[in-house]
Structures are given as structure tokens and as C-alpha cells.
C-alpha positions in Angstrom: 0.0 0.0 0.0 1.7 3.2 -1.2 -0.2 5.5 1.2 -1.7 4.8 4.6 -4.0 7.8 4.1 -5.0 9.6 0.9 -7.9 11.7 -0.3 -9.3 12.2 -3.8 -11.0 15.6 -4.6 -12.1 15.9 -1.0 -14.7 18.7 -0.8 -16.9 20.0 2.0 -19.7 22.6 1.5 -21.9 24.0 4.3 -24.7 26.4 3.7 -23.6 27.0 0.1 -20.0 27.9 1.2 -17.1 25.7 0.1 -14.9 25.1 3.2 -12.5 22.9 1.3 -12.4 21.9 -2.4 -10.6 19.2 -4.4 -8.0 18.3 -1.8 -5.7 15.4 -2.7 -3.6 14.3 0.3 -0.9 11.6 0.2 0.4 10.4 3.5 2.9 7.5 3.6 3.1 4.9 6.3 5.4 5.7 9.2 6.0 9.4 8.3 5.2 12.6 10.1 3.1 14.8 7.8 3.0 18.5 8.7 -0.3 20.0 7.6 0.4 23.7 7.3 -1.8 26.7 6.8 -3.2 29.9 8.3 -6.1 29.8 10.7 -9.3 29.2 8.8 -7.5 27.5 5.9 -9.5 24.3 6.1 -7.2 22.1 8.2 -9.8 21.2 10.9 -12.5 20.6 8.3 -10.4 18.0 6.6 -9.4 16.3 9.8 -13.0 16.1 10.9 -13.8 14.3 7.6 -10.8 12.0 8.0 -12.0 11.0 11.5 -15.6 10.6 10.2 -17.0 13.4 12.3 -18.1 15.2 9.2 -19.1 13.6 5.8 -17.6 14.9 2.6 -19.9 16.7 0.2 -17.8 15.2 -2.6 -14.7 13.1 -3.0 -13.3 10.2 -1.1 -11.0 9.2 1.8 -8.9 6.0 1.7 -7.4 4.9 5.0 -5.5 1.6 5.5 -6.5 0.7 1.9 -10.2 1.0 2.7 -12.6 3.7 1.4 -14.1 5.5 4.4 -17.9 5.5 4.5 -20.4 6.9 7.0 -20.6 3.3 8.5 -16.9 2.6 8.7 -15.8 1.6 12.2 -12.7 -0.7 11.8 -10.4 2.0 10.4 -11.3 4.3 13.3 -10.2 1.7 15.8 -6.7 1.9 14.4 -6.6 5.7 14.8 -6.0 8.2 17.5 -7.0 11.9 17.3 -7.3 15.3 18.7 -9.7 17.6 16.8 -9.9 21.2 18.0 -9.9 21.2 21.8 -9.8 17.9 23.8 -12.9 17.4 25.9 -13.0 15.4 29.2 -15.2 14.7 32.1 -13.9 17.4 34.3 -15.1 15.9 37.6 -13.1 12.7 36.9 -9.4 12.4 37.3 -7.0 12.2 34.4 -6.5 8.5 35.0 -10.2 7.8 35.1 -10.7 9.7 31.8 -8.0 7.5 30.1 -9.5 4.4 31.7 -12.9 5.2 30.3 -11.4 5.8 26.8 -9.6 2.4 27.0 -12.8 0.6 27.9 -14.7 2.4 25.1 -12.0 1.3 22.6 -11.9 -2.3 24.0 -8.2 -1.8 24.7 -7.1 -3.8 27.8 -3.3 -3.8 28.1 -1.9 -3.8 31.6 0.1 -0.7 32.4 -0.9 1.2 29.2 -2.6 4.0 31.1 0.3 4.5 33.4 2.7 4.4 30.4 0.7 7.1 28.5 0.6 9.4 31.6 4.3 8.9 32.1 5.1 9.7 28.5 3.3 13.0 28.8 4.7 13.8 32.3 1.3 13.6 33.9 1.9 10.8 36.5 1.8 13.2 39.5 -1.5 14.7 38.3 -3.1 11.4 37.4 -5.4 11.3 40.4 -6.4 15.0 40.2 -9.8 16.1 38.7 -9.3 17.4 35.2 -11.1 20.6 36.2 -8.0 21.5 38.1 -5.7 21.0 35.1 -4.1 23.9 33.3 -4.7 24.4 29.6 -1.3 22.9 28.8 -2.0 19.8 31.1 -5.4 19.3 29.3 -3.6 19.4 26.0 -1.0 16.8 27.2 -3.8 14.6 28.5 -5.5 14.8 25.1 -2.3 13.6 23.5 -2.0 10.8 26.1 -5.5 9.7 25.2 -4.8 9.8 21.5 -1.7 7.5 21.9 -3.1 5.3 24.7 -4.3 2.5 22.4 -1.1 2.5 20.3 -2.8 3.7 17.1 -1.2 3.2 13.7 -2.3 6.6 12.6 -2.5 9.8 14.7 -4.5 12.8 13.5 -3.6 15.8 15.6 -5.2 19.2 15.2 -2.9 22.0 16.6 -1.7 19.6 19.4 0.7 22.1 21.0 -1.9 24.8 21.9 -1.4 26.0 25.4 2.1 24.5 25.8 5.2 26.5 26.7 8.4 26.2 24.7 9.7 23.4 26.9 6.4 21.5 26.6 6.4 22.0 22.8 9.9 20.5 22.5 8.9 17.6 24.7 5.9 16.8 22.4 8.0 17.1 19.3 10.4 14.6 20.8 7.5 12.3 21.7 6.2 12.4 18.1 9.6 11.5 16.7 9.9 8.6 19.1 6.5 7.2 18.2 7.3 7.4 14.6 10.8 5.8 14.9 10.1 3.2 17.5 6.5 2.2 16.9 6.1 3.0 13.2 3.2 5.4 14.0 2.1 7.6 11.1 1.3 11.1 12.4 -0.6 13.9 10.7 -0.1 17.2 12.5 -1.9 20.5 11.6 -0.4 23.8 12.6 -0.2 27.4 11.4 3.3 27.8 12.6 6.0 26.3 10.4 8.7 26.3 13.1 6.6 23.8 15.1 7.0 21.0 12.6 9.8 21.8 10.2 12.3 20.0 12.4 10.3 16.8 12.6 8.2 16.5 9.5 9.0 14.2 6.6 6.5 15.8 4.3 4.7 19.1 4.4 1.3 19.9 2.8 0.3 23.6 2.5 -3.3 24.5 2.5 -5.0 27.9 2.1 -8.5 29.0 1.5 -9.7 25.4 1.4 -7.3 24.3 -1.4 -4.1 22.2 -1.1 -1.4 24.4 -2.6 1.5 22.0 -2.5 2.9 18.8 -1.0 6.6 18.5 -0.7 9.0 16.3 1.2 11.4 18.1 3.5 14.3 16.7 1.4 12.8 18.2 -1.8 12.4 21.5 -0.1 16.0 21.5 1.2 17.2 20.8 -2.3 15.3 23.7 -3.8 17.1 26.9 -4.7 15.4 29.3 -2.3 17.6 32.2 -3.2 16.3 35.5 -4.6 17.4 38.9 -5.6 16.0 41.7 -3.4 15.5 45.1 -5.0 14.6 48.2 -3.0 13.2 51.1 -5.0 11.1 54.2 -4.4 8.6 53.4 -7.2 8.0 49.7 -7.2 5.2 49.8 -9.8 7.5 51.6 -12.3 10.2 49.1 -11.4 7.8 46.2 -12.0 6.9 47.6 -15.4 10.6 47.8 -16.4 11.3 44.3 -15.1 8.4 42.8 -17.1 8.6 44.9 -20.3 12.3 45.6 -20.7 13.9 42.5 -19.0 11.1 40.0 -19.8 11.1 38.8 -16.2 7.9 37.2 -14.8 9.0 35.4 -11.6 9.0 38.3 -9.1 6.8 39.9 -6.5 6.3 43.3 -4.9 6.2 42.6 -1.2 5.7 46.1 0.2 7.7 49.0 1.4 9.3 49.4 -2.0 10.8 45.9 -1.9 10.7 43.5 -4.9 11.9 39.9 -4.8 13.1 38.4 -8.1 13.1 34.6 -8.0 15.0 34.2 -11.3 18.5 34.1 -9.8 20.1 33.8 -13.2 19.5 37.5 -13.8 22.7 39.5 -14.3 22.9 42.1 -11.5 24.8 44.7 -13.5 22.3 44.5 -16.4 19.4 44.7 -13.9 20.8 47.8 -12.3 21.7 49.5 -15.6 18.3 48.8 -17.2 16.5 50.3 -14.2 18.7 53.4 -14.2 18.2 53.9 -18.0 14.4 53.8 -17.4 14.4 56.4 -14.6 14.1 53.9 -11.7 16.5 54.8 -8.9 17.7 51.8 -7.0 18.1 52.2 -3.2 19.5 48.7 -2.6 20.2 45.6 -4.6 21.5 42.2 -3.5 21.2 38.4 -3.4 19.6 36.8 -0.4 18.6 33.3 0.8 14.9 32.6 1.4 14.0 30.8 4.6 11.5 28.0 4.7 9.1 30.3 6.4 9.5 32.8 3.6 8.9 30.1 1.1 5.6 28.9 2.6 4.5 32.5 3.3 5.0 33.1 -0.5 2.8 30.1 -1.3 -0.1 31.3 0.9 0.3 34.9 -0.3 -0.1 33.7 -3.9 -3.5 32.2 -3.0 -4.6 35.1 -0.8 -3.7 37.7 -3.4 -1.9 39.7 -0.7 1.2 40.1 -2.7 1.1 42.1 -5.9 2.0 40.3 -9.1 4.4 41.5 -11.7 1.8 43.1 -14.0 2.1 46.8 -14.0 
């Protein structure tokens, strides 16, 4: 089986509004898949459909080689998930909440609850009512519940909400361990690239309900992320000259008189001379390296229309 989870033209419409459209995900067995996009991009909607909380308006979901239907139950037994905020019985202890989940799932392995609590550093709080837990503790308890039954696939929607930097690092290390030692496949959604770029094998970028790009981290690292940055007083005039006189198309005006040219084969001297001959004073000109965050911001800006295109 090439993919443990894949979708085909996955679409969800509510009240005449398309929340997601034609999304094709491809998640390999044993990998960590970072699902990246701004708030409201459609990440939670897709995860709700994958976990059968919502039904697709159109398209299909294939999990473990089986097409998910409204009546599917077996694939869900092999999954763990956190969708939006984890909910518990607040009057019960953390241990009792996990015990109830294990009974519901029919999972009876001696010591599994204690192990899950230990992995999330909640042993000392196990007997306390959940209503006395902090937001970060509830988030960790939600992760403990998601991994309790040793799922083959974890679907985690913004799992580090409420965690401090040390807690976030602990959770990232836990995910890497689950993937390496247990072969767990993990899909993690976030709007913060730095949370997942150090652990993800593949990153999918979604914005405004559409999957923009799927790339392996290795592919991204091999990309030429360099660009030429141009600072001018009249960016629109400069854009006209770049397009009409130098026949350049791969560039963007990013604000404050800054233009990024992604065609790095451009001769810098010719660029400067042509701008000068066409009455475009250049304040600064130089080659720079684009970070991963810049790269993904550029992708989402292209969909948002927040960055101006090259047309003058």
C-alpha cells in the first residue's frame, strides 16, 4: 500500500459555502506529515472528515487501503486523534478519563494508562480532577488519550496549543519517538512552520480550502530558495521595467518598496543598468537566501492575493 491515508478531490460545502475543495492528500506509512496553513484555511474541516465526524460533500478518503464510509468503524479503531480542543469529564481524574477511553475502545493492556501518563509527564497529576488541570495539562492529557491505544495513525489538530516552549519541545520529541520506535504515522496540523519543520518528513500547505503544495522536506531543502532583493522608491514603475524591458515574470512586490526576483540567473549589472536607464533609482540591490518560512508564506500569499503580481 503506497499510502496509509489519501484523499481524492475531497470537498466540503456547508450552507452554500465551500470550506475545502478538491483536496488530494498523500500520507505515507510511518511518516510525520505536517499540515500547514493559516487559521481558517480548512485544516480542521479536513481532519473532521478523516475521522468521520463530518461527511464529505464530494470526493473520497482512503485509510489503510479502505474507502471510508459513514458506516466505517474498523479504520477508526486503528486511529488516535485530537480535533480542536480535547474534551474530558472534568469531575473525573486524568487516570479515570483515560480508563474510560480504554474501555470504550476495548483496549485492555496492563500498564498502558500508566505508560501514557508517564510519556506526557502527567503521573503526578493522574489522580487530580481534570477541572484542576491547566490548559497545557489538558492538551497533554489529550495527547495521552490519543496515543493510549497505540494507534497506527495519529490525527492531531494543533496539538501544542497551550504549551510553553519546553512542553512543545517535549511533544515534538515524543512524536519523533512514536514514529521511529512504533512506526506510527502522524498527521499534525499547525499554522506555525517552526513547530513542525524540524520533525516532519512531508509538508502539505493549504490555504482558503485548497491544497497548494505537498513536498518532502528533502525536496524543499534541495530547492534553490535564493532570490534577488531590490529596494526602490517606485515599485510599480520598477515592476513595469522588469516585465517589459527585461522580460522577467517570476518576481513579487512585497511592500515598502521591496521587490523579490526569484529568477536568480539575472545579471545584476544588467538589472541595475536597465532600471537606471528607465528612470528607476535603486536604493539597494543584493542576493539573499529565502528561509522555509519565507517560502511557505509566499505560497499562501499567492492564493490570498496579498502580494502584488508582476503586471504593472
